[in-house]
Jmol script that loads the backbone (N, CA, C; Angstrom):
load data "model"
ATOM      1  N   MET A   1     -47.095  45.409  13.950  1.00  0.00           N
ATOM      2  CA  MET A   1     -46.285  45.018  15.096  1.00  0.00           C
ATOM      3  C   MET A   1     -47.075  44.011  15.931  1.00  0.00           C
ATOM      4  N   TYR A   2     -46.384  42.989  16.376  1.00  0.00           N
ATOM      5  CA  TYR A   2     -46.989  41.929  17.167  1.00  0.00           C
ATOM      6  C   TYR A   2     -46.228  41.783  18.478  1.00  0.00           C
ATOM      7  N   VAL A   3     -46.974  41.619  19.558  1.00  0.00           N
ATOM      8  CA  VAL A   3     -46.391  41.450  20.887  1.00  0.00           C
ATOM      9  C   VAL A   3     -46.873  40.120  21.444  1.00  0.00           C
ATOM     10  N   GLY A   4     -45.929  39.310  21.918  1.00  0.00           N
ATOM     11  CA  GLY A   4     -46.273  38.044  22.543  1.00  0.00           C
ATOM     12  C   GLY A   4     -45.712  37.999  23.945  1.00  0.00           C
ATOM     13  N   THR A   5     -46.497  37.446  24.865  1.00  0.00           N
ATOM     14  CA  THR A   5     -46.030  37.286  26.240  1.00  0.00           C
ATOM     15  C   THR A   5     -46.323  35.864  26.714  1.00  0.00           C
ATOM     16  N   LEU A   6     -45.473  35.392  27.600  1.00  0.00           N
ATOM     17  CA  LEU A   6     -45.665  34.111  28.269  1.00  0.00           C
ATOM     18  C   LEU A   6     -45.471  34.315  29.755  1.00  0.00           C
ATOM     19  N   SER A   7     -46.220  33.567  30.521  1.00  0.00           N
ATOM     20  CA  SER A   7     -46.062  33.555  31.973  1.00  0.00           C
ATOM     21  C   SER A   7     -46.012  32.097  32.403  1.00  0.00           C
ATOM     22  N   PHE A   8     -44.894  31.694  33.005  1.00  0.00           N
ATOM     23  CA  PHE A   8     -44.692  30.321  33.451  1.00  0.00           C
ATOM     24  C   PHE A   8     -44.849  30.249  34.965  1.00  0.00           C
ATOM     25  N   ASP A   9     -45.732  29.397  35.434  1.00  0.00           N
ATOM     26  CA  ASP A   9     -45.848  29.120  36.861  1.00  0.00           C
ATOM     27  C   ASP A   9     -45.082  27.818  37.093  1.00  0.00           C
ATOM     28  N   ILE A  10     -43.980  27.897  37.829  1.00  0.00           N
ATOM     29  CA  ILE A  10     -43.134  26.717  38.005  1.00  0.00           C
ATOM     30  C   ILE A  10     -42.988  26.356  39.479  1.00  0.00           C
ATOM     31  N   LEU A  11     -42.853  25.066  39.701  1.00  0.00           N
ATOM     32  CA  LEU A  11     -42.575  24.515  41.023  1.00  0.00           C
ATOM     33  C   LEU A  11     -41.144  24.006  41.000  1.00  0.00           C
ATOM     34  N   LEU A  12     -40.351  24.447  41.954  1.00  0.00           N
ATOM     35  CA  LEU A  12     -38.950  24.044  42.011  1.00  0.00           C
ATOM     36  C   LEU A  12     -38.813  22.803  42.869  1.00  0.00           C
ATOM     37  N   GLY A  13     -37.878  21.972  42.511  1.00  0.00           N
ATOM     38  CA  GLY A  13     -37.686  20.693  43.204  1.00  0.00           C
ATOM     39  C   GLY A  13     -37.106  20.842  44.592  1.00  0.00           C
ATOM     40  N   ASP A  14     -35.944  20.298  44.811  1.00  0.00           N
ATOM     41  CA  ASP A  14     -35.305  20.223  46.125  1.00  0.00           C
ATOM     42  C   ASP A  14     -34.653  21.560  46.471  1.00  0.00           C
ATOM     43  N   VAL A  15     -35.480  22.554  46.790  1.00  0.00           N
ATOM     44  CA  VAL A  15     -35.013  23.906  47.107  1.00  0.00           C
ATOM     45  C   VAL A  15     -35.496  24.251  48.504  1.00  0.00           C
ATOM     46  N   HIS A  16     -34.566  24.722  49.360  1.00  0.00           N
ATOM     47  CA  HIS A  16     -34.918  24.983  50.752  1.00  0.00           C
ATOM     48  C   HIS A  16     -34.689  26.425  51.187  1.00  0.00           C
ATOM     49  N   SER A  17     -34.291  27.294  50.260  1.00  0.00           N
ATOM     50  CA  SER A  17     -34.062  28.694  50.620  1.00  0.00           C
ATOM     51  C   SER A  17     -34.247  29.565  49.382  1.00  0.00           C
ATOM     52  N   LEU A  18     -34.382  30.859  49.629  1.00  0.00           N
ATOM     53  CA  LEU A  18     -34.490  31.792  48.506  1.00  0.00           C
ATOM     54  C   LEU A  18     -33.189  31.855  47.708  1.00  0.00           C
ATOM     55  N   LYS A  19     -32.065  31.656  48.388  1.00  0.00           N
ATOM     56  CA  LYS A  19     -30.773  31.648  47.697  1.00  0.00           C
ATOM     57  C   LYS A  19     -30.694  30.466  46.723  1.00  0.00           C
ATOM     58  N   GLU A  20     -31.139  29.297  47.165  1.00  0.00           N
ATOM     59  CA  GLU A  20     -31.172  28.135  46.275  1.00  0.00           C
ATOM     60  C   GLU A  20     -32.148  28.366  45.122  1.00  0.00           C
ATOM     61  N   LYS A  21     -33.263  29.016  45.410  1.00  0.00           N
ATOM     62  CA  LYS A  21     -34.241  29.321  44.374  1.00  0.00           C
ATOM     63  C   LYS A  21     -33.609  30.187  43.287  1.00  0.00           C
ATOM     64  N   ARG A  22     -32.899  31.227  43.690  1.00  0.00           N
ATOM     65  CA  ARG A  22     -32.245  32.114  42.716  1.00  0.00           C
ATOM     66  C   ARG A  22     -31.265  31.346  41.847  1.00  0.00           C
ATOM     67  N   SER A  23     -30.587  30.351  42.432  1.00  0.00           N
ATOM     68  CA  SER A  23     -29.600  29.588  41.665  1.00  0.00           C
ATOM     69  C   SER A  23     -30.263  28.690  40.612  1.00  0.00           C
ATOM     70  N   VAL A  24     -31.568  28.465  40.731  1.00  0.00           N
ATOM     71  CA  VAL A  24     -32.309  27.706  39.726  1.00  0.00           C
ATOM     72  C   VAL A  24     -32.982  28.647  38.721  1.00  0.00           C
ATOM     73  N   VAL A  25     -33.612  29.706  39.222  1.00  0.00           N
ATOM     74  CA  VAL A  25     -34.406  30.595  38.372  1.00  0.00           C
ATOM     75  C   VAL A  25     -33.526  31.473  37.479  1.00  0.00           C
ATOM     76  N   ARG A  26     -32.466  32.033  38.014  1.00  0.00           N
ATOM     77  CA  ARG A  26     -31.615  32.935  37.228  1.00  0.00           C
ATOM     78  C   ARG A  26     -31.056  32.307  35.958  1.00  0.00           C
ATOM     79  N   PRO A  27     -30.548  31.068  36.004  1.00  0.00           N
ATOM     80  CA  PRO A  27     -30.053  30.469  34.758  1.00  0.00           C
ATOM     81  C   PRO A  27     -31.151  30.247  33.709  1.00  0.00           C
ATOM     82  N   ILE A  28     -32.370  29.963  34.145  1.00  0.00           N
ATOM     83  CA  ILE A  28     -33.466  29.801  33.188  1.00  0.00           C
ATOM     84  C   ILE A  28     -33.760  31.129  32.512  1.00  0.00           C
ATOM     85  N   VAL A  29     -33.878  32.183  33.302  1.00  0.00           N
ATOM     86  CA  VAL A  29     -34.134  33.520  32.759  1.00  0.00           C
ATOM     87  C   VAL A  29     -33.009  33.929  31.816  1.00  0.00           C
ATOM     88  N   ALA A  30     -31.764  33.710  32.219  1.00  0.00           N
ATOM     89  CA  ALA A  30     -30.615  34.089  31.387  1.00  0.00           C
ATOM     90  C   ALA A  30     -30.597  33.322  30.068  1.00  0.00           C
ATOM     91  N   GLU A  31     -30.931  32.033  30.108  1.00  0.00           N
ATOM     92  CA  GLU A  31     -30.936  31.238  28.884  1.00  0.00           C
ATOM     93  C   GLU A  31     -32.035  31.697  27.928  1.00  0.00           C
ATOM     94  N   LEU A  32     -33.206  32.021  28.456  1.00  0.00           N
ATOM     95  CA  LEU A  32     -34.278  32.555  27.606  1.00  0.00           C
ATOM     96  C   LEU A  32     -33.838  33.849  26.932  1.00  0.00           C
ATOM     97  N   GLN A  33     -33.208  34.735  27.699  1.00  0.00           N
ATOM     98  CA  GLN A  33     -32.751  36.011  27.147  1.00  0.00           C
ATOM     99  C   GLN A  33     -31.670  35.809  26.095  1.00  0.00           C
ATOM    100  N   ARG A  34     -30.719  34.945  26.398  1.00  0.00           N
ATOM    101  CA  ARG A  34     -29.581  34.733  25.499  1.00  0.00           C
ATOM    102  C   ARG A  34     -29.990  34.023  24.215  1.00  0.00           C
ATOM    103  N   LYS A  35     -30.757  32.946  24.335  1.00  0.00           N
ATOM    104  CA  LYS A  35     -31.111  32.134  23.172  1.00  0.00           C
ATOM    105  C   LYS A  35     -32.137  32.788  22.260  1.00  0.00           C
ATOM    106  N   TYR A  36     -33.096  33.496  22.852  1.00  0.00           N
ATOM    107  CA  TYR A  36     -34.240  33.956  22.067  1.00  0.00           C
ATOM    108  C   TYR A  36     -34.424  35.470  22.035  1.00  0.00           C
ATOM    109  N   SER A  37     -33.529  36.219  22.626  1.00  0.00           N
ATOM    110  CA  SER A  37     -33.593  37.687  22.621  1.00  0.00           C
ATOM    111  C   SER A  37     -34.958  38.208  23.086  1.00  0.00           C
ATOM    112  N   VAL A  38     -35.448  37.627  24.174  1.00  0.00           N
ATOM    113  CA  VAL A  38     -36.703  38.081  24.769  1.00  0.00           C
ATOM    114  C   VAL A  38     -36.393  38.807  26.065  1.00  0.00           C
ATOM    115  N   SER A  39     -37.343  39.598  26.509  1.00  0.00           N
ATOM    116  CA  SER A  39     -37.241  40.189  27.841  1.00  0.00           C
ATOM    117  C   SER A  39     -37.846  39.188  28.809  1.00  0.00           C
ATOM    118  N   ALA A  40     -37.097  38.809  29.839  1.00  0.00           N
ATOM    119  CA  ALA A  40     -37.575  37.800  30.781  1.00  0.00           C
ATOM    120  C   ALA A  40     -37.133  38.159  32.193  1.00  0.00           C
ATOM    121  N   ALA A  41     -37.982  37.781  33.166  1.00  0.00           N
ATOM    122  CA  ALA A  41     -37.670  38.049  34.574  1.00  0.00           C
ATOM    123  C   ALA A  41     -38.588  37.216  35.453  1.00  0.00           C
ATOM    124  N   GLU A  42     -38.152  37.002  36.699  1.00  0.00           N
ATOM    125  CA  GLU A  42     -39.040  36.436  37.704  1.00  0.00           C
ATOM    126  C   GLU A  42     -39.982  37.567  38.109  1.00  0.00           C
ATOM    127  N   VAL A  43     -41.294  37.319  38.033  1.00  0.00           N
ATOM    128  CA  VAL A  43     -42.248  38.413  38.236  1.00  0.00           C
ATOM    129  C   VAL A  43     -43.206  38.222  39.406  1.00  0.00           C
ATOM    130  N   ASP A  44     -43.232  37.035  40.021  1.00  0.00           N
ATOM    131  CA  ASP A  44     -44.140  36.829  41.151  1.00  0.00           C
ATOM    132  C   ASP A  44     -43.644  35.669  42.008  1.00  0.00           C
ATOM    133  N   HIS A  45     -44.210  35.529  43.179  1.00  0.00           N
ATOM    134  CA  HIS A  45     -43.840  34.520  44.175  1.00  0.00           C
ATOM    135  C   HIS A  45     -42.386  34.692  44.633  1.00  0.00           C
ATOM    136  N   MET A  46     -41.931  35.930  44.715  1.00  0.00           N
ATOM    137  CA  MET A  46     -40.555  36.206  45.091  1.00  0.00           C
ATOM    138  C   MET A  46     -40.207  35.722  46.498  1.00  0.00           C
ATOM    139  N   ASN A  47     -41.184  35.674  47.386  1.00  0.00           N
ATOM    140  CA  ASN A  47     -40.901  35.289  48.772  1.00  0.00           C
ATOM    141  C   ASN A  47     -41.140  33.812  49.056  1.00  0.00           C
ATOM    142  N   LEU A  48     -41.574  33.066  48.061  1.00  0.00           N
ATOM    143  CA  LEU A  48     -41.770  31.626  48.222  1.00  0.00           C
ATOM    144  C   LEU A  48     -40.563  30.909  47.650  1.00  0.00           C
ATOM    145  N   HIS A  49     -40.002  29.965  48.381  1.00  0.00           N
ATOM    146  CA  HIS A  49     -38.765  29.361  47.895  1.00  0.00           C
ATOM    147  C   HIS A  49     -38.976  28.186  46.944  1.00  0.00           C
ATOM    148  N   ARG A  50     -40.205  27.668  46.801  1.00  0.00           N
ATOM    149  CA  ARG A  50     -40.410  26.550  45.873  1.00  0.00           C
ATOM    150  C   ARG A  50     -41.291  26.892  44.681  1.00  0.00           C
ATOM    151  N   ARG A  51     -41.723  28.141  44.574  1.00  0.00           N
ATOM    152  CA  ARG A  51     -42.572  28.559  43.453  1.00  0.00           C
ATOM    153  C   ARG A  51     -41.979  29.801  42.819  1.00  0.00           C
ATOM    154  N   ALA A  52     -42.227  29.933  41.517  1.00  0.00           N
ATOM    155  CA  ALA A  52     -41.802  31.133  40.809  1.00  0.00           C
ATOM    156  C   ALA A  52     -42.718  31.350  39.611  1.00  0.00           C
ATOM    157  N   ILE A  53     -42.909  32.600  39.269  1.00  0.00           N
ATOM    158  CA  ILE A  53     -43.562  32.967  38.021  1.00  0.00           C
ATOM    159  C   ILE A  53     -42.496  33.672  37.193  1.00  0.00           C
ATOM    160  N   ILE A  54     -42.219  33.142  36.023  1.00  0.00           N
ATOM    161  CA  ILE A  54     -41.291  33.776  35.088  1.00  0.00           C
ATOM    162  C   ILE A  54     -42.121  34.347  33.949  1.00  0.00           C
ATOM    163  N   GLY A  55     -41.934  35.620  33.684  1.00  0.00           N
ATOM    164  CA  GLY A  55     -42.640  36.274  32.588  1.00  0.00           C
ATOM    165  C   GLY A  55     -41.666  36.659  31.497  1.00  0.00           C
ATOM    166  N   LEU A  56     -42.149  36.604  30.264  1.00  0.00           N
ATOM    167  CA  LEU A  56     -41.310  37.061  29.153  1.00  0.00           C
ATOM    168  C   LEU A  56     -42.174  37.740  28.117  1.00  0.00           C
ATOM    169  N   ALA A  57     -41.541  38.597  27.334  1.00  0.00           N
ATOM    170  CA  ALA A  57     -42.237  39.325  26.280  1.00  0.00           C
ATOM    171  C   ALA A  57     -41.305  39.526  25.101  1.00  0.00           C
ATOM    172  N   MET A  58     -41.920  39.630  23.923  1.00  0.00           N
ATOM    173  CA  MET A  58     -41.149  39.932  22.718  1.00  0.00           C
ATOM    174  C   MET A  58     -42.023  40.692  21.738  1.00  0.00           C
ATOM    175  N   VAL A  59     -41.364  41.424  20.854  1.00  0.00           N
ATOM    176  CA  VAL A  59     -42.036  42.216  19.827  1.00  0.00           C
ATOM    177  C   VAL A  59     -41.406  41.874  18.492  1.00  0.00           C
ATOM    178  N   SER A  60     -42.253  41.757  17.459  1.00  0.00           N
ATOM    179  CA  SER A  60     -41.745  41.487  16.117  1.00  0.00           C
ATOM    180  C   SER A  60     -42.751  42.008  15.104  1.00  0.00           C
ATOM    181  N   GLY A  61     -42.278  42.221  13.912  1.00  0.00           N
ATOM    182  CA  GLY A  61     -43.158  42.620  12.814  1.00  0.00           C
ATOM    183  C   GLY A  61     -43.827  41.433  12.150  1.00  0.00           C
ATOM    184  N   ASP A  62     -43.470  40.231  12.548  1.00  0.00           N
ATOM    185  CA  ASP A  62     -43.956  39.007  11.921  1.00  0.00           C
ATOM    186  C   ASP A  62     -44.654  38.135  12.966  1.00  0.00           C
ATOM    187  N   ALA A  63     -45.952  37.903  12.778  1.00  0.00           N
ATOM    188  CA  ALA A  63     -46.729  37.121  13.745  1.00  0.00           C
ATOM    189  C   ALA A  63     -46.211  35.690  13.852  1.00  0.00           C
ATOM    190  N   ALA A  64     -45.819  35.095  12.740  1.00  0.00           N
ATOM    191  CA  ALA A  64     -45.317  33.718  12.760  1.00  0.00           C
ATOM    192  C   ALA A  64     -44.030  33.620  13.562  1.00  0.00           C
ATOM    193  N   HIS A  65     -43.192  34.639  13.474  1.00  0.00           N
ATOM    194  CA  HIS A  65     -41.938  34.650  14.237  1.00  0.00           C
ATOM    195  C   HIS A  65     -42.227  34.707  15.740  1.00  0.00           C
ATOM    196  N   VAL A  66     -43.173  35.538  16.145  1.00  0.00           N
ATOM    197  CA  VAL A  66     -43.540  35.629  17.564  1.00  0.00           C
ATOM    198  C   VAL A  66     -44.033  34.270  18.057  1.00  0.00           C
ATOM    199  N   THR A  67     -44.919  33.643  17.309  1.00  0.00           N
ATOM    200  CA  THR A  67     -45.454  32.336  17.694  1.00  0.00           C
ATOM    201  C   THR A  67     -44.346  31.296  17.806  1.00  0.00           C
ATOM    202  N   ASP A  68     -43.431  31.276  16.842  1.00  0.00           N
ATOM    203  CA  ASP A  68     -42.324  30.319  16.847  1.00  0.00           C
ATOM    204  C   ASP A  68     -41.424  30.508  18.069  1.00  0.00           C
ATOM    205  N   VAL A  69     -41.068  31.742  18.367  1.00  0.00           N
ATOM    206  CA  VAL A  69     -40.186  32.001  19.513  1.00  0.00           C
ATOM    207  C   VAL A  69     -40.880  31.650  20.824  1.00  0.00           C
ATOM    208  N   LEU A  70     -42.160  31.995  20.966  1.00  0.00           N
ATOM    209  CA  LEU A  70     -42.883  31.644  22.188  1.00  0.00           C
ATOM    210  C   LEU A  70     -42.968  30.133  22.349  1.00  0.00           C
ATOM    211  N   ASP A  71     -43.196  29.412  21.260  1.00  0.00           N
ATOM    212  CA  ASP A  71     -43.217  27.944  21.321  1.00  0.00           C
ATOM    213  C   ASP A  71     -41.875  27.398  21.786  1.00  0.00           C
ATOM    214  N   ARG A  72     -40.791  27.930  21.259  1.00  0.00           N
ATOM    215  CA  ARG A  72     -39.449  27.479  21.635  1.00  0.00           C
ATOM    216  C   ARG A  72     -39.165  27.771  23.112  1.00  0.00           C
ATOM    217  N   CYS A  73     -39.570  28.949  23.569  1.00  0.00           N
ATOM    218  CA  CYS A  73     -39.365  29.301  24.983  1.00  0.00           C
ATOM    219  C   CYS A  73     -40.143  28.352  25.895  1.00  0.00           C
ATOM    220  N   GLU A  74     -41.354  28.040  25.509  1.00  0.00           N
ATOM    221  CA  GLU A  74     -42.167  27.127  26.322  1.00  0.00           C
ATOM    222  C   GLU A  74     -41.530  25.740  26.383  1.00  0.00           C
ATOM    223  N   ARG A  75     -41.029  25.253  25.263  1.00  0.00           N
ATOM    224  CA  ARG A  75     -40.373  23.944  25.255  1.00  0.00           C
ATOM    225  C   ARG A  75     -39.110  23.949  26.111  1.00  0.00           C
ATOM    226  N   LEU A  76     -38.361  25.044  26.079  1.00  0.00           N
ATOM    227  CA  LEU A  76     -37.135  25.146  26.872  1.00  0.00           C
ATOM    228  C   LEU A  76     -37.446  25.022  28.361  1.00  0.00           C
ATOM    229  N   VAL A  77     -38.429  25.767  28.841  1.00  0.00           N
ATOM    230  CA  VAL A  77     -38.768  25.731  30.268  1.00  0.00           C
ATOM    231  C   VAL A  77     -39.353  24.365  30.641  1.00  0.00           C
ATOM    232  N   ALA A  78     -40.208  23.816  29.798  1.00  0.00           N
ATOM    233  CA  ALA A  78     -40.828  22.521  30.083  1.00  0.00           C
ATOM    234  C   ALA A  78     -39.796  21.399  30.153  1.00  0.00           C
ATOM    235  N   ALA A  79     -38.691  21.540  29.431  1.00  0.00           N
ATOM    236  CA  ALA A  79     -37.672  20.488  29.382  1.00  0.00           C
ATOM    237  C   ALA A  79     -36.687  20.548  30.549  1.00  0.00           C
ATOM    238  N   ARG A  80     -36.744  21.595  31.357  1.00  0.00           N
ATOM    239  CA  ARG A  80     -35.797  21.715  32.474  1.00  0.00           C
ATOM    240  C   ARG A  80     -36.146  20.689  33.552  1.00  0.00           C
ATOM    241  N   PRO A  81     -35.222  19.779  33.873  1.00  0.00           N
ATOM    242  CA  PRO A  81     -35.535  18.724  34.837  1.00  0.00           C
ATOM    243  C   PRO A  81     -35.663  19.215  36.280  1.00  0.00           C
ATOM    244  N   GLU A  82     -35.094  20.375  36.596  1.00  0.00           N
ATOM    245  CA  GLU A  82     -35.115  20.847  37.978  1.00  0.00           C
ATOM    246  C   GLU A  82     -36.399  21.582  38.354  1.00  0.00           C
ATOM    247  N   VAL A  83     -37.295  21.779  37.381  1.00  0.00           N
ATOM    248  CA  VAL A  83     -38.560  22.459  37.666  1.00  0.00           C
ATOM    249  C   VAL A  83     -39.719  21.663  37.088  1.00  0.00           C
ATOM    250  N   GLU A  84     -40.880  21.863  37.695  1.00  0.00           N
ATOM    251  CA  GLU A  84     -42.122  21.301  37.158  1.00  0.00           C
ATOM    252  C   GLU A  84     -42.962  22.468  36.665  1.00  0.00           C
ATOM    253  N   LEU A  85     -43.323  22.425  35.412  1.00  0.00           N
ATOM    254  CA  LEU A  85     -44.122  23.487  34.814  1.00  0.00           C
ATOM    255  C   LEU A  85     -45.587  23.254  35.177  1.00  0.00           C
ATOM    256  N   LEU A  86     -46.137  24.123  36.037  1.00  0.00           N
ATOM    257  CA  LEU A  86     -47.510  23.964  36.500  1.00  0.00           C
ATOM    258  C   LEU A  86     -48.518  24.526  35.501  1.00  0.00           C
ATOM    259  N   SER A  87     -48.194  25.678  34.924  1.00  0.00           N
ATOM    260  CA  SER A  87     -49.087  26.267  33.919  1.00  0.00           C
ATOM    261  C   SER A  87     -48.328  27.290  33.090  1.00  0.00           C
ATOM    262  N   VAL A  88     -48.880  27.551  31.916  1.00  0.00           N
ATOM    263  CA  VAL A  88     -48.329  28.549  31.002  1.00  0.00           C
ATOM    264  C   VAL A  88     -49.492  29.422  30.535  1.00  0.00           C
ATOM    265  N   ARG A  89     -49.288  30.707  30.604  1.00  0.00           N
ATOM    266  CA  ARG A  89     -50.292  31.647  30.094  1.00  0.00           C
ATOM    267  C   ARG A  89     -49.667  32.414  28.939  1.00  0.00           C
ATOM    268  N   ARG A  90     -50.330  32.373  27.793  1.00  0.00           N
ATOM    269  CA  ARG A  90     -49.813  33.018  26.585  1.00  0.00           C
ATOM    270  C   ARG A  90     -50.783  34.115  26.158  1.00  0.00           C
ATOM    271  N   ARG A  91     -50.200  35.248  25.798  1.00  0.00           N
ATOM    272  CA  ARG A  91     -50.988  36.352  25.252  1.00  0.00           C
ATOM    273  C   ARG A  91     -50.339  36.823  23.963  1.00  0.00           C
ATOM    274  N   PHE A  92     -51.173  37.208  23.040  1.00  0.00           N
ATOM    275  CA  PHE A  92     -50.688  37.646  21.730  1.00  0.00           C
ATOM    276  C   PHE A  92     -51.491  38.870  21.324  1.00  0.00           C
ATOM    277  N   HIS A  93     -50.817  39.936  20.976  1.00  0.00           N
ATOM    278  CA  HIS A  93     -51.476  41.175  20.553  1.00  0.00           C
ATOM    279  C   HIS A  93     -50.932  41.563  19.192  1.00  0.00           C
ATOM    280  N   GLY A  94     -51.858  41.873  18.278  1.00  0.00           N
ATOM    281  CA  GLY A  94     -51.455  42.283  16.945  1.00  0.00           C
ATOM    282  C   GLY A  94     -51.953  43.677  16.622  1.00  0.00           C
ATOM    283  N   ASP A  95     -51.784  44.055  15.380  1.00  0.00           N
ATOM    284  CA  ASP A  95     -52.189  45.394  14.937  1.00  0.00           C
ATOM    285  C   ASP A  95     -53.690  45.627  15.072  1.00  0.00           C
ATOM    286  N   ASP A  96     -54.462  44.554  15.052  1.00  0.00           N
ATOM    287  CA  ASP A  96     -55.920  44.680  15.135  1.00  0.00           C
ATOM    288  C   ASP A  96     -56.411  44.967  16.548  1.00  0.00           C
ATOM    289  N   ASP A  97     -55.579  44.799  17.554  1.00  0.00           N
ATOM    290  CA  ASP A  97     -56.007  44.986  18.952  1.00  0.00           C
ATOM    291  C   ASP A  97     -56.081  46.447  19.319  1.00  0.00           C
TER     292      ASP A  97
END
end "model"
wireframe off; spacefill off
backbone 0.3
color backbone group
């Protein structure tokens, strides 16, 4: 069994309230969940209206599949024009851990 996690630190563009922030972050989280069947949520910077940390995790029996899905998720978030991807943290745990 292999577990992969990603943590995206993102800066939101022209956002002036927490309500506007939710209208940007929620669709990203929903698209990650829908397209890639990962668990995803906003996990930090909840009280800041221009920053967000989105975390996601997935489990698979195939290490290559985990790597492929994490790569796709990273490209999806990086391609969103309404956010600037400041950093990505990736963790991978396998049977040897």
